[in-house]
N, C-alpha and C positions, 0 to 999 in steps of 0.2 A: 652706740648701743641703743637698742630698741627694747622697751619694757612695757609689758601689758599687765595692768592691775585690774582684778575683778573683785567687786565688793558686794556681798549680799546685804541688802538694807530693808528692814521691816520695822514698823512701829504700830503698836496696838495699845492705847492707854488703858484698855479694859482687860488686858491679858493676865493680870495677877502679879506681875512684878518680879518673877524669878530671874529673868534676864533683863538687861538694860532696855531692850526693845519693847518690853511689856510694862514699863513703869508709867504711872499716871502723868508725871511731869514730862513735857516734850522738850523743854529747853536743853537739859543736859544731853539728850540724845542728838538733838540738832547740832549742838556745839561740838559734840564728839565727831559727828560725821564731817562737819566743815573742817575740823582740825585734822582729821584723817586725809581728806582730799588735798588740803593745802600743804600738808607735810610731804606728800608725794611729789608735787610739782616744785615746791621750794627746795627740797633736798636733792632731787634728781633732774629736774627740768632745766630748760635753757634760758628761762627768764630770770636770770640772776645778774645783778650789776654791781657797780662800785660807786659810791658817793663821789661826786666830782668829775666822773667820766661815764655818764649814763649810757653812752653808745657802745662802750666796750663791755663784753661779757665777762663774767666771773665763773670760776670753776669749769672752764671750757674743757679741761682734760677729763672731767668726771661727769659732765652733763650728758643726758640721754634724751631720746625721743620718748615721751611718756604718753601712754594712752590709758585712761581709766574708764571702766565700764561698771556702772552701778545697777545691779539686778534687783528688781522689786516684784511684788505680786499684788495684783489688784490695785486698790487705792490706799492700801495701808502702808504709807511711807510719808516722809517729810520733805521730799524733794520740791513739792509745789511751793513751799514757803521760803525756799532758799534763793537768795539773790547772788548768783555766782557768776564770775566772769565767763565769757564764751570760751568754749574749748577746755574747760576744767574737767568735764566728765561727759560721758555718753550714757543716757538712760536706756536700759534694756528692760522693758516691761514684760512680765510673764503672768501665767495663771497657776503657778506652782503652789503646792501646799506650803504654808509659811515655814514650817519647821524643816522643809527640804529645799529651801530656796538656794542654799549653797551649791546644790548640784546643778542649778541653772548656770552658775558661774563656771563650773567644770565644762559645761557644753560650750560656753563662749570661748574658753581656753582652747578646746579642741578645734573649733571652727577656725581659730586663728593660727593653727600650726603652719610653720614656714615663714611667718611674718615678723617674729620677734626673737630676741636673744634670751629673754627671761619671761616666764609665765607665772603670774603671782595671784595668790588668793589671800584676802585678809578681811577679817570682820570689820564692821563699820565704826569701831572705836579704837583703832590701833594706828599709832603714828610712827613713821620711820624718820629718824633724825640724823642718821649717820651717812654722810656722802660716800663713804668707802664701803657701804654695805654689800654691794654687788661685787666689788673688787675682792672683798674678803671671801665671799662665796666661791668665786672663781679660783682664788688661791687654794681654798680648802679642797675643791674637787680636783685641782691640779695634782695633789699628792694622794688624795683618798679615793679618786675615781668617781664616776657618775653613779655607781651603785650606792654610794653614800650620800646622804642628804643632811646638811647642817641646818638645824632649826634654831631661831633666835630664842633667847630667854626673854620672857615678857615681864615687864615690871610696872609698878605704879610709884608715884612720888606724891608726898604730902608733907607739909610743914608742921602738922599738929600731932604727929605720932612720935614714938621713941626713935624710930629710924625714918630718915627722910625718903628712903628708897627701899622697896620690897619687891623681890622676885616672887611672883605669885603662883608659878606652876611647880609646886613641890611634888614629892613622891605621892602616888596614889594610895589612898587607904584601902582600895580594892585592886590590887595588882592584876587580878584576872581580867580586868577591863582591857589590858594591853598584852598580857603574856600570851594569849592565844594567837596573836598576830606577829609577835616579834620575839626573838631570843637575844636578850641584851648581853648575854655572856659571849656571843659570837663577835669577835673583834671588838671587844668591849671598850677599848680606849685607843685613841689616836692622839698624836701630838705633832707640833711643827714649830719651826722658828719664824717668828714674825715680829717686826718692829723692835728687834733686839731682845726679845724674850721668848721663852718656851711657852707655847699656848697649848693647853690640854683640852680634849674633847671626850665625852663619855656618852655611851648609850644609857638611857634612863627609862624607868617604867612609866613615866609620863611624858610622851613625846609631844603633847599638845601645846601649841603656842597661839592658837586662834588664827593661824596663817601658814602659808608655805610659799617657797620661792624656788622654782625649777628652771634649770637652763633648758635650752631648746632640745637637746638630746634626751634629757630626763622626761621632759613633757611628752615627746613623741613615743618614748618607751611606755610610759604609763597609759597614754591614750590608746595604745595598741592592745592593752590587756582586755580580756573578755569581761572582766568585772567593772571596767570603767563605765561610769554613769549608772551603775547599779545603786539605786537610792536606798541606802542601808542606815541602820541606827545601832550598829553592833558595838560602837565605842561610846559608851556613856549614853548618848542620844544622837538624833539626826544632826543637830547643829555641830556637835563636836566631831561626829563621824565625817561630815563634809570637809572639815578642816584638817583631819588627821588620819582617818582610817585608811584611805587609799595610799597615801605616801608611806604610812607605816607598813603596809603590806608589801610594797614593791621596792623599798629602799631601806638600807640600814640607817636609821635616824640617830643623829648625834646632837648634843647641845654643848656649848662651852661649859667647862667645869666651874664649880663654885668659886675657885680662887681667881678665875678670869672670866667671870660670868658676863661681864660687859663687852667682851670681844665682839659678840653679835647679839644685839638686843633690840626690842621694840617696846614702845611705851603704850600701856593700856590706859586709855583716856577716861575710862569709867573706874573711879577708885572704889571698886567693890570690896576690896580686901583691906588695903592700907587706910583708906580715907573713911570707909563706912562700916564694913562688917567687922573688921578686926581692930581691937585696941591693943592687942599683943601679937607677936609673931607666931604663926602656926601655919602649916601647909593646908591649903584647902582640901576638903575631902574628895572633891571631884573638879574636873575642868568646868569652866563656864565662860 
């Protein structure tokens, strides 16, 4: 399997702090980016071993060829201070407007058509920790078809709150942000047998996860649409639109239901809700 990951990365300590990339302290952002990069290679890459037999690979049935491209704009990024092993990422520098940097990732994905099995976009503070992640996506599309897209549930973890784990993308307080682009009543629910249990998936009014993962057929379909690379901000704002608007327009987006939310999940490395903003559980008013 060949997997391409694209990551928009931006940092401006004078940006006002609404997003993690605009906070004054650089260390949390730097650590989140490193955590994201290493999670991709450690979880899916081929450099996995077993103590006592260092020459023998581990997870050889699941390992993939992983390529990671980090897109930046100007000098507002933290890559210069990172001491990373060779081959961990490729730097793609642009002159894009910072809020629209995600669309530069879309362009990288389109230029790479025909070379990969999966085409992925994720914000620079998201870790993937499930080696079966792409096998689950393939299983889902095997019965749901390529017209359906399974998005992961995004969560945070912390030891200092009432719950150790919180899924952060609850229902939107303004459903009109997504209702104009999707009809969640259409084929609202799907389910299938996996790992000896019935797993349920639902269409939700908040399809945002800060990421998406398309197989080669899905990516080719989306890239052929006339609106591809239209730099829009119709879903909450330009950052959220780059992650969600296009896939919401062209696919029926599902997420694992509450009772099996962890079937497909990613970890948000900036504890904006569980660790910082929320002392109690409530759905965020908008994606971030």
